[in-house]
VMD Tcl script that draws the C-alpha trace (Angstrom):
set ca {
  {0.00 0.00 0.00}
  {1.39 3.41 -0.90}
  {1.73 6.36 1.47}
  {-1.24 8.26 0.04}
  {-3.63 5.35 0.51}
  {-2.30 4.74 4.00}
  {-3.02 8.37 4.93}
  {-6.56 8.13 3.54}
  {-7.36 4.83 5.24}
  {-6.02 5.98 8.61}
  {-8.25 9.07 8.77}
  {-9.62 10.06 12.16}
  {-11.35 13.28 13.13}
  {-9.32 15.10 15.78}
  {-11.25 17.16 18.32}
  {-8.49 17.95 20.80}
  {-5.44 19.93 19.76}
  {-2.30 21.22 21.45}
  {-1.90 24.97 21.90}
  {0.74 25.14 19.14}
  {-0.44 27.34 16.26}
  {0.29 26.56 12.63}
  {3.08 28.70 11.22}
  {2.51 30.80 8.11}
  {4.43 28.43 5.84}
  {2.18 25.53 6.86}
  {-0.99 27.59 6.41}
  {0.20 28.71 2.97}
  {0.97 25.11 1.99}
  {-2.46 23.92 3.10}
  {-4.12 26.70 1.09}
  {-2.05 25.71 -1.95}
  {-3.15 22.09 -1.54}
  {-6.78 23.16 -1.22}
  {-6.55 25.24 -4.40}
  {-5.13 22.27 -6.28}
  {-8.44 20.41 -5.90}
  {-10.81 19.80 -8.80}
  {-13.16 22.69 -9.57}
  {-16.47 22.74 -11.43}
  {-16.07 24.26 -14.92}
  {-12.77 25.77 -13.70}
  {-14.75 28.57 -12.06}
  {-12.99 28.10 -8.68}
  {-16.16 29.14 -6.88}
  {-14.76 28.82 -3.38}
  {-13.18 31.23 -0.93}
  {-11.28 30.28 2.22}
  {-11.21 32.59 5.23}
  {-8.63 32.13 7.98}
  {-10.19 32.92 11.36}
  {-7.36 34.35 13.48}
  {-9.17 36.88 15.70}
  {-9.69 35.21 19.12}
  {-12.96 37.09 19.65}
  {-14.28 35.85 16.32}
  {-13.19 32.28 17.07}
  {-14.98 32.48 20.41}
  {-18.13 33.77 18.73}
  {-18.02 30.87 16.27}
  {-17.44 28.48 19.17}
  {-20.59 29.79 20.85}
  {-22.56 29.14 17.67}
  {-21.17 25.64 17.23}
  {-21.16 24.84 20.99}
  {-17.84 22.97 20.51}
  {-14.71 24.11 22.35}
  {-12.33 22.94 19.64}
  {-13.70 25.61 17.31}
  {-11.67 28.07 19.39}
  {-8.94 25.72 20.64}
  {-6.93 24.57 17.63}
  {-3.86 25.37 15.57}
  {-5.80 27.19 12.86}
  {-9.42 27.65 11.84}
  {-10.49 27.87 8.19}
  {-13.92 28.78 6.84}
  {-14.87 27.36 3.43}
  {-17.31 29.53 1.50}
  {-19.26 28.71 -1.65}
  {-18.61 31.87 -3.63}
  {-20.27 32.83 -6.91}
  {-20.05 36.52 -6.01}
  {-16.43 36.84 -7.14}
  {-17.14 35.71 -10.69}
  {-20.28 37.86 -10.79}
  {-18.12 40.87 -9.95}
  {-15.56 39.86 -12.59}
  {-18.37 39.59 -15.15}
  {-19.53 43.13 -14.35}
  {-15.96 44.36 -14.67}
  {-16.01 42.80 -18.16}
  {-19.26 44.59 -18.99}
  {-21.42 41.46 -18.75}
  {-24.53 40.88 -16.65}
  {-24.16 37.75 -14.44}
  {-27.74 36.57 -14.71}
  {-27.15 32.92 -13.71}
  {-24.86 33.22 -10.68}
  {-27.72 32.65 -8.26}
  {-29.04 29.48 -9.89}
  {-29.22 26.16 -8.08}
  {-26.61 24.88 -10.52}
  {-24.12 27.61 -9.58}
  {-24.86 27.22 -5.86}
  {-24.13 23.51 -6.04}
  {-20.95 24.21 -8.02}
  {-19.77 26.44 -5.19}
  {-20.57 23.73 -2.64}
  {-18.73 21.16 -4.77}
  {-15.66 23.40 -5.04}
  {-15.63 24.15 -1.30}
  {-15.97 20.46 -0.47}
  {-13.23 19.29 -2.82}
  {-10.88 22.04 -1.60}
  {-11.53 21.23 2.05}
  {-10.98 17.50 1.61}
  {-7.71 18.23 -0.20}
  {-6.67 20.31 2.80}
  {-7.58 17.52 5.23}
  {-5.47 15.00 3.33}
  {-2.57 17.46 3.10}
  {-2.79 18.23 6.82}
  {-2.84 14.56 7.80}
  {0.13 13.85 5.53}
  {2.05 16.45 7.58}
  {1.16 14.78 10.87}
  {-1.57 17.27 11.68}
  {-5.16 16.51 12.62}
  {-8.39 18.07 11.41}
  {-12.13 18.06 11.92}
  {-14.96 19.35 9.74}
  {-17.31 21.79 11.48}
  {-20.80 21.62 10.05}
  {-21.95 23.03 13.38}
  {-21.47 26.57 12.04}
  {-24.88 26.01 10.42}
  {-26.46 26.19 13.89}
  {-26.83 29.92 13.22}
  {-25.60 30.48 9.70}
  {-27.04 34.00 9.43}
  {-24.94 35.09 12.41}
  {-21.87 33.44 10.87}
  {-22.43 35.41 7.67}
  {-22.89 38.62 9.64}
  {-19.69 38.01 11.61}
  {-17.70 37.39 8.44}
  {-19.33 40.10 6.34}
  {-20.34 37.67 3.61}
  {-22.04 39.36 0.63}
  {-24.92 37.99 -1.47}
  {-24.05 34.99 -3.66}
  {-21.83 33.50 -0.95}
  {-22.57 30.84 1.66}
  {-20.40 29.31 4.41}
  {-20.48 25.56 3.78}
  {-18.42 24.47 6.80}
  {-15.33 25.33 8.80}
  {-12.24 23.19 9.33}
  {-10.18 23.09 12.52}
  {-6.58 22.00 11.96}
  {-3.78 21.54 14.44}
  {-1.36 19.29 16.25}
  {-3.30 16.34 17.72}
  {-3.57 16.01 21.47}
  {-5.45 12.72 21.29}
  {-5.27 9.40 19.46}
  {-8.87 8.31 18.95}
  {-9.88 4.91 17.68}
  {-10.92 4.80 14.07}
  {-14.71 4.84 13.82}
  {-16.02 1.98 11.68}
  {-17.77 2.84 8.41}
  {-20.73 1.16 6.75}
  {-19.74 -2.02 4.90}
  {-18.88 -1.52 1.25}
  {-21.63 -3.97 0.28}
  {-24.17 -1.45 1.61}
  {-22.81 1.73 0.02}
  {-21.30 0.30 -3.20}
  {-23.88 -0.78 -5.76}
  {-23.70 -1.94 -9.35}
  {-26.02 -0.83 -12.15}
  {-28.97 -0.08 -9.87}
  {-29.83 1.39 -6.49}
  {-30.01 -1.35 -3.85}
  {-32.30 -0.55 -0.86}
  {-30.71 -1.23 2.50}
  {-33.60 -3.61 3.23}
  {-31.87 -6.03 0.86}
  {-28.70 -5.81 2.95}
  {-30.13 -6.32 6.43}
  {-27.55 -8.93 7.47}
  {-24.71 -6.54 6.64}
  {-26.49 -3.72 8.49}
  {-26.97 -5.88 11.57}
  {-23.27 -6.79 11.59}
  {-22.37 -3.12 11.27}
  {-24.74 -2.17 14.11}
  {-22.95 -4.65 16.35}
  {-19.51 -3.40 15.31}
  {-20.47 0.21 16.05}
  {-22.02 -0.68 19.39}
  {-18.79 -2.47 20.31}
  {-16.77 0.57 19.24}
  {-18.81 2.94 21.40}
  {-18.71 0.50 24.28}
  {-14.91 0.45 24.21}
  {-14.52 4.20 23.63}
  {-16.88 5.29 26.37}
  {-16.00 2.57 28.89}
  {-19.31 0.90 28.26}
  {-21.40 3.99 29.05}
  {-22.68 4.32 25.49}
  {-24.18 1.43 23.56}
  {-25.61 2.71 20.31}
  {-26.20 1.25 16.87}
  {-26.04 3.03 13.54}
  {-29.68 2.13 12.91}
  {-30.68 3.90 16.11}
  {-28.60 6.97 15.25}
  {-29.86 7.14 11.67}
  {-33.49 6.86 12.75}
  {-33.12 9.57 15.40}
  {-31.41 11.87 12.88}
  {-34.41 11.72 10.56}
  {-36.84 13.22 13.08}
  {-34.63 15.64 15.05}
  {-33.28 19.00 13.90}
  {-31.36 21.87 15.46}
  {-33.84 24.74 15.53}
  {-32.09 27.34 13.37}
  {-31.07 24.78 10.77}
  {-34.72 24.52 9.75}
  {-34.41 27.96 8.10}
  {-31.34 27.15 6.00}
  {-33.35 27.16 2.79}
  {-34.66 30.65 3.53}
  {-31.18 31.95 4.35}
  {-29.74 30.48 1.13}
  {-32.49 32.19 -0.88}
  {-31.87 35.44 1.01}
  {-28.26 35.22 -0.21}
  {-29.55 35.34 -3.78}
  {-29.50 31.66 -4.67}
  {-32.24 29.43 -6.13}
  {-34.06 32.19 -8.03}
}
mol new
graphics top color blue
foreach p $ca { graphics top sphere $p radius 0.5 }
foreach p [lrange $ca 0 end-1] q [lrange $ca 1 end] { graphics top cylinder $p $q radius 0.2 }
display resetview
């Protein structure tokens, strides 16, 4: 197995970091790696904001309710950004009539996601740890206000990067026979034996990680996720439209 595959297959989310900040050279290298990711139609519809102001990091921590949003080596915000190319179009004397379409919004989300995953892989190859922060969506309007995001932009997620101060077990994933299909969609009801085996494996994982205080299956977690929702996330569609998307 080569080094790249080993890095990918050893991935763990890190939620506890040392106090050591990333130096500028490392931050610059991670940005370069992120920019090397694939981009939809070569429009590069993603912006990355480094969050270095302690007050701002604390405000984002309060929104996310997770301490590691403030306590890390560096915090990046990944933004779907069709505003930049709209401005370039106007500078060229063109009217950017399609920059708010669902197609262009998704392209920005694709670009932000690909760039962020590139950064995660680069960080882990350097011995750093990282964790995605979808929890910024707990109050996305406040996040946009804090960052001064204009119309035709949307913060997709943040990424905390730093020097790991923990060595967590690797969380088991769904079996390939459930997620990998051939020629047609296969309902999970046709893979119940594999799901049951995975439920047991995950319950064992949680039992070991939490000293037996948590015994939970994936089926239980997935079911609960379908009927629970953080209050302000219910308005995400309205906020996205307010930003000028999905006309």
